[in-house]
C-alpha positions as CSV (number, residue, x, y, z in Angstrom):
1,X,0.0,0.0,0.0
2,X,2.8,2.4,0.9
3,X,4.5,1.6,-2.4
4,X,1.3,2.4,-4.2
5,X,0.9,5.8,-2.4
6,X,4.5,6.6,-3.1
7,X,4.1,5.8,-6.8
8,X,0.9,7.9,-6.9
9,X,2.6,10.9,-5.3
10,X,5.5,10.6,-7.8
11,X,3.0,10.4,-10.7
12,X,1.2,13.6,-9.5
13,X,4.5,15.5,-9.1
14,X,5.6,14.4,-12.6
15,X,2.2,15.5,-14.0
16,X,2.5,18.9,-12.4
17,X,6.0,19.3,-13.7
18,X,4.9,18.4,-17.2
19,X,2.0,21.0,-17.0
20,X,4.5,23.7,-15.8
21,X,6.8,22.8,-18.6
22,X,4.0,22.9,-21.2
23,X,2.9,26.3,-19.8
24,X,6.5,27.6,-20.1
25,X,6.7,26.3,-23.7
26,X,3.4,28.1,-24.6
27,X,5.1,31.4,-24.2
28,X,5.6,33.0,-27.6
29,X,8.8,34.9,-27.8
30,X,8.8,37.6,-30.5
31,X,12.0,39.0,-31.9
32,X,13.1,40.6,-35.1
33,X,14.6,37.4,-36.3
34,X,11.7,35.0,-35.8
35,X,8.8,37.1,-37.1
36,X,8.8,35.2,-40.4
37,X,8.6,31.9,-38.5
38,X,5.7,33.1,-36.4
39,X,3.8,34.5,-39.5
40,X,4.3,31.2,-41.4
41,X,2.5,29.4,-38.6
42,X,-0.2,31.9,-37.5
43,X,-0.6,34.8,-40.1
44,X,-3.8,34.7,-42.2
45,X,-2.1,37.0,-44.7
46,X,0.6,34.5,-45.4
47,X,-2.1,31.7,-45.6
48,X,-3.8,33.7,-48.4
49,X,-0.5,34.1,-50.2
50,X,0.1,30.4,-49.9
51,X,-3.4,29.6,-51.1
52,X,-2.8,31.7,-54.2
53,X,0.3,29.6,-55.0
54,X,-1.5,26.3,-54.3
55,X,-4.2,27.5,-56.7
56,X,-1.7,27.9,-59.5
57,X,-0.2,24.5,-58.7
58,X,-3.6,22.8,-58.8
59,X,-4.5,24.5,-62.1
60,X,-1.3,23.3,-63.7
61,X,-1.8,19.8,-62.3
62,X,-5.5,19.7,-63.4
63,X,-4.3,20.6,-66.9
64,X,-1.8,17.7,-66.9
65,X,-4.5,15.3,-65.6
66,X,-6.9,16.4,-68.4
67,X,-4.3,15.8,-71.0
68,X,-3.6,12.3,-69.6
69,X,-7.3,11.5,-69.6
70,X,-7.8,12.9,-73.1
71,X,-4.8,10.9,-74.5
72,X,-6.4,7.8,-73.0
73,X,-9.7,8.7,-74.6
74,X,-8.0,9.3,-78.0
75,X,-6.2,6.0,-77.8
76,X,-9.5,4.3,-77.0
77,X,-11.3,6.0,-80.0
78,X,-8.6,4.9,-82.4
79,X,-8.9,1.3,-81.2
80,X,-12.7,1.5,-81.8
81,X,-12.2,2.9,-85.3
82,X,-9.8,0.1,-86.2
83,X,-12.2,-2.5,-84.8
84,X,-15.0,-1.1,-87.0
85,X,-12.7,-1.2,-90.1
86,X,-11.7,-4.7,-89.4
87,X,-15.3,-6.0,-89.0
88,X,-16.3,-8.8,-91.6
89,X,-19.5,-6.9,-92.8
90,X,-17.3,-3.9,-93.8
91,X,-14.9,-6.1,-95.7
92,X,-17.7,-7.9,-97.6
93,X,-19.5,-4.6,-98.7
94,X,-16.2,-3.0,-100.0
95,X,-18.0,-1.6,-103.1
96,X,-20.7,0.1,-101.1
97,X,-20.3,3.6,-99.6
98,X,-19.3,2.9,-96.0
99,X,-21.3,4.5,-93.2
100,X,-19.4,7.2,-91.4
101,X,-18.1,6.0,-88.1
102,X,-19.3,8.5,-85.4
103,X,-16.0,7.8,-83.5
104,X,-14.1,9.6,-86.2
105,X,-15.8,13.0,-85.4
106,X,-15.2,12.4,-81.7
107,X,-11.6,11.7,-82.4
108,X,-11.1,14.9,-84.4
109,X,-12.8,16.9,-81.7
110,X,-10.7,15.3,-79.0
111,X,-7.4,15.9,-80.9
112,X,-8.3,19.6,-81.3
113,X,-9.0,19.8,-77.6
114,X,-5.7,18.0,-76.8
115,X,-3.7,20.6,-78.8
116,X,-5.5,23.4,-77.0
117,X,-4.8,21.8,-73.6
118,X,-1.1,21.4,-74.5
119,X,-0.9,25.1,-75.3
120,X,-2.7,25.8,-72.0
121,X,-0.2,23.5,-70.2
122,X,2.7,25.4,-71.7
123,X,1.3,28.8,-70.6
124,X,0.4,27.5,-67.1
125,X,3.9,26.1,-66.6
126,X,5.2,29.7,-66.9
127,X,2.3,31.0,-64.8
128,X,3.3,28.6,-62.1
129,X,7.0,29.8,-62.2
130,X,5.8,33.4,-61.9
131,X,3.4,32.4,-59.0
132,X,6.3,30.8,-57.1
133,X,8.5,33.9,-57.6
134,X,5.7,36.2,-56.6
135,X,5.0,34.0,-53.5
136,X,8.6,34.6,-52.3
137,X,8.3,38.3,-52.9
138,X,4.9,38.7,-51.2
139,X,6.0,36.7,-48.2
140,X,9.2,38.8,-47.8
141,X,7.2,42.0,-48.2
142,X,4.6,40.9,-45.6
143,X,7.4,40.0,-43.2
144,X,9.2,43.2,-43.8
145,X,6.0,45.2,-43.1
146,X,5.6,43.4,-39.7
147,X,9.3,43.9,-38.9
148,X,8.7,47.6,-39.3
149,X,5.6,47.4,-37.1
150,X,7.7,45.6,-34.5
151,X,10.4,48.3,-34.5
152,X,7.7,51.0,-34.3
153,X,6.2,49.2,-31.3
154,X,9.6,49.0,-29.5
155,X,10.2,52.6,-30.4
156,X,6.9,53.6,-28.7
157,X,7.7,51.5,-25.6
158,X,11.2,53.1,-25.3
159,X,9.8,56.6,-25.7
160,X,7.2,55.9,-23.1
161,X,9.8,54.8,-20.6
162,X,11.8,58.0,-21.3
163,X,8.6,60.1,-20.9
164,X,7.8,58.3,-17.7
165,X,11.2,59.1,-16.3
166,X,10.8,62.7,-17.3
167,X,7.4,62.8,-15.6
168,X,8.8,61.3,-12.4
169,X,11.5,64.0,-12.3
170,X,8.9,66.7,-13.0
171,X,6.6,65.4,-10.3
172,X,9.5,65.8,-7.8
173,X,10.1,69.3,-9.0
174,X,6.4,70.0,-8.6
175,X,6.4,68.9,-5.0
176,X,9.3,71.1,-4.3
177,X,7.7,74.0,-6.2
178,X,4.5,73.5,-4.2
179,X,6.3,73.8,-0.9
180,X,8.2,76.8,-2.1
181,X,5.0,78.5,-3.2
182,X,3.3,77.7,0.1
183,X,6.3,79.1,2.0
184,X,6.2,82.2,-0.3
185,X,9.6,81.6,-2.0
186,X,8.2,81.6,-5.6
187,X,5.3,83.4,-7.3
188,X,2.0,81.8,-8.2
189,X,2.9,82.3,-11.9
190,X,6.1,80.2,-11.5
191,X,4.1,77.5,-9.5
192,X,1.4,77.4,-12.1
193,X,3.9,77.1,-15.0
194,X,5.4,74.1,-13.2
195,X,1.9,72.6,-12.8
196,X,1.1,73.1,-16.5
197,X,4.4,71.4,-17.5
198,X,3.5,68.4,-15.4
199,X,0.0,68.2,-16.9
200,X,1.5,68.4,-20.4
201,X,3.8,65.5,-19.6
202,X,0.9,63.5,-18.3
203,X,-1.0,64.1,-21.5
204,X,2.0,63.1,-23.6
205,X,2.4,59.9,-21.6
206,X,-1.2,59.2,-22.0
207,X,-0.9,59.6,-25.8
208,X,2.1,57.2,-25.8
209,X,0.1,54.7,-23.7
210,X,-2.7,54.8,-26.3
211,X,-0.2,54.5,-29.2
212,X,1.5,51.6,-27.5
213,X,-1.8,49.7,-27.1
214,X,-2.8,50.4,-30.8
215,X,0.7,49.5,-32.1
216,X,0.5,46.2,-30.1
217,X,-3.0,45.4,-31.5
218,X,-1.8,46.0,-35.1
219,X,1.3,44.0,-34.6
220,X,-0.5,41.0,-33.1
221,X,-3.1,41.2,-35.9
222,X,-0.4,41.1,-38.5
223,X,1.3,38.2,-36.8
224,X,-1.9,36.3,-36.5
225,X,-1.7,36.2,-32.6
226,X,-4.2,37.2,-30.0
227,X,-3.5,39.3,-26.9
228,X,-4.7,36.4,-24.7
229,X,-1.5,34.5,-25.5
230,X,1.5,34.9,-23.3
231,X,4.1,36.9,-25.2
232,X,7.7,37.8,-24.6
233,X,9.3,40.6,-26.6
234,X,13.0,40.5,-27.3
235,X,14.0,44.2,-27.4
236,X,17.7,43.5,-28.0
237,X,18.1,44.7,-31.6
238,X,21.8,45.2,-32.6
239,X,23.3,46.4,-35.8
240,X,27.0,46.6,-36.5
241,X,27.7,50.2,-37.6
242,X,31.2,49.2,-38.7
243,X,29.7,46.5,-40.9
244,X,27.3,49.0,-42.5
245,X,30.1,51.5,-43.1
246,X,32.1,48.8,-45.0
247,X,29.3,47.9,-47.4
248,X,30.6,47.5,-50.9
249,X,27.8,49.1,-52.9
250,X,29.0,47.9,-56.4
251,X,29.2,44.3,-55.2
252,X,25.8,44.5,-53.6
253,X,24.3,46.2,-56.7
254,X,25.4,43.2,-58.9
255,X,23.9,40.8,-56.3
256,X,20.7,42.8,-56.2
257,X,20.4,42.7,-60.0
258,X,20.9,38.9,-60.0
259,X,18.3,38.4,-57.3
260,X,15.7,41.0,-58.3
261,X,12.3,39.3,-58.3
262,X,10.6,41.8,-60.7
263,X,13.4,41.2,-63.3
264,X,13.1,37.5,-62.8
265,X,9.4,37.7,-63.5
266,X,10.1,39.7,-66.7
267,X,12.6,37.0,-67.8
268,X,10.0,34.3,-67.2
269,X,7.5,36.3,-69.2
270,X,10.1,36.6,-72.0
271,X,10.7,32.9,-72.0
272,X,6.9,32.4,-72.2
273,X,6.6,34.6,-75.2
274,X,9.5,32.9,-77.0
275,X,7.9,29.5,-76.3
276,X,4.3,30.3,-77.3
277,X,2.9,30.4,-80.9
278,X,1.2,33.4,-82.5
279,X,3.2,36.0,-80.6
280,X,4.1,39.1,-82.5
281,X,7.5,40.7,-82.6
282,X,6.0,43.8,-81.0
283,X,5.1,41.9,-77.9
284,X,8.6,40.5,-77.6
285,X,10.1,44.0,-78.2
286,X,7.8,45.5,-75.5
287,X,8.8,42.8,-73.0
288,X,12.5,43.7,-73.6
289,X,11.7,47.4,-73.0
290,X,9.9,46.5,-69.8
291,X,12.8,44.4,-68.6
292,X,15.2,47.4,-69.2
293,X,12.8,49.7,-67.4
294,X,12.7,47.3,-64.4
295,X,16.5,47.1,-64.3
296,X,17.0,50.9,-64.4
297,X,14.3,51.4,-61.8
298,X,15.8,48.7,-59.5
299,X,19.3,50.3,-59.8
300,X,17.9,53.8,-59.0
301,X,15.8,52.6,-56.0
302,X,18.7,50.6,-54.6
303,X,21.1,53.5,-54.9
304,X,18.6,55.7,-53.2
305,X,18.2,53.2,-50.3
306,X,22.0,52.9,-50.0
307,X,22.2,56.7,-49.6
308,X,19.4,56.7,-47.0
309,X,21.3,54.0,-45.1
310,X,24.6,56.0,-45.1
311,X,22.9,59.1,-43.9
312,X,21.2,57.2,-41.1
313,X,24.5,55.6,-40.1
314,X,26.3,58.9,-40.0
315,X,23.4,60.5,-37.9
316,X,23.5,57.7,-35.4
317,X,27.2,57.8,-35.0
318,X,27.1,61.6,-34.3
319,X,24.1,61.3,-32.0
320,X,25.8,58.5,-30.1
321,X,28.9,60.5,-29.5
322,X,26.9,63.6,-28.3
323,X,24.7,61.4,-26.1
324,X,27.8,59.8,-24.4
325,X,29.2,63.3,-23.8
326,X,25.9,64.5,-22.3
327,X,25.7,61.4,-20.1
328,X,29.2,62.1,-18.9
329,X,28.3,65.7,-18.2
330,X,25.4,64.5,-15.9
331,X,27.9,62.5,-13.9
332,X,30.1,65.6,-13.6
333,X,27.1,67.8,-12.6
334,X,26.1,65.3,-9.9
335,X,29.6,65.4,-8.6
336,X,29.5,69.3,-8.5
337,X,26.1,69.1,-6.7
338,X,27.6,66.9,-4.0
339,X,30.2,69.7,-3.4
340,X,27.6,72.5,-3.6
341,X,28.7,73.9,-7.0
342,X,25.4,73.5,-8.8
343,X,21.7,73.2,-7.8
344,X,19.4,70.3,-7.9
345,X,17.1,72.2,-10.3
346,X,20.0,72.6,-12.8
347,X,20.7,68.9,-12.7
348,X,17.0,68.0,-13.2
349,X,16.7,70.4,-16.1
350,X,19.8,69.0,-17.7
351,X,18.5,65.4,-17.2
352,X,15.2,66.4,-18.8
353,X,17.1,67.6,-21.9
354,X,19.1,64.4,-21.8
355,X,15.8,62.4,-21.8
356,X,14.6,64.2,-24.9
357,X,17.9,63.5,-26.6
358,X,17.7,59.9,-25.6
359,X,14.2,59.8,-27.1
360,X,15.5,61.3,-30.3
361,X,18.3,58.8,-30.4
362,X,15.9,55.9,-30.1
363,X,14.0,57.2,-33.1
364,X,17.2,57.7,-35.1
365,X,18.4,54.2,-34.1
366,X,15.1,52.6,-35.1
367,X,15.1,54.5,-38.4
368,X,18.6,53.0,-39.0
369,X,17.2,49.5,-38.3
370,X,14.4,50.0,-40.9
371,X,16.8,51.5,-43.5
372,X,19.2,48.6,-43.0
373,X,16.4,45.9,-43.2
374,X,15.1,47.6,-46.4
375,X,18.6,47.7,-47.9
376,X,19.2,44.0,-47.2
377,X,15.7,43.1,-48.5
378,X,16.4,44.9,-51.7
379,X,19.8,43.3,-52.0
380,X,18.1,39.9,-51.7
381,X,15.9,40.8,-54.6
382,X,12.6,41.8,-52.9
């Protein structure tokens, strides 16, 4: 009996451990790197894109099946015609006008339909190649859109934290200001100004709270997740500035042109025109013109994005250096305050300015992330 009770206790402990493990495993961690993986599993938008590709696959497969069935039917009709020819009554009445075999008309119609289906198969083969290429492009564009939403969400969260810190500092100043006013050390105008400043900060924080809630809703909607699920956000987004500054644009340009999806689609359409019958030289010439336009457009857009990335990189480097100097100045000012060389108000005002600069730095950094992601996406052909 004791052994049974011990075994039962062990089973319950193991069951509870399993449940805890399962609950832990149900936490969905969201990071910049795994957004595509999450979308492939949950996103309705990617499901629609995948369904469009499956539709093209099924249409191509259905055409092949119809051709196979029709070829079997033609073979069967030919056999029937040969059997009728070889029948004894047809051989005996060789001088009489033979009755027309209805299978011959069926054979002619089936052969015409077969030729039409073969032309359709040829066209659908290229349509499927285009659908596969478009699928890759649409998936990457959808993922990129959500990655931008994710960065925007983190930007709002970070700005809210800065604003909250600023408000906490202002609240302390307001408390001091209130006591000074009650003791007659400052005017009502100065006290009212401080109160208005605090109210403005509260309103700004409220706006950021609302924006954060809306950003999160839009992000989860795009990911295909619900806010009832347990989520963990990875906010550690790092980009190597040195790596960006060493980008070889000419090498990347050649790689982009090789990978460019729009140009690949034009090439497939060109192959399709070359392979199909009854295509005029004008259509072939037009497609070549379109291809050159796509190439020129891709080169122009890629160069523009490269310049945007360089500007973002330079801005963040300068902003980072200024921010580090200001952060160091705060340390110095606090040291001066300890020795009575500066006031608490001066330090708080300087810290408020520093908070604003940190908020601007966050925006510049996130803008750099987006420009870098866009550049890499274009380099990969999307």
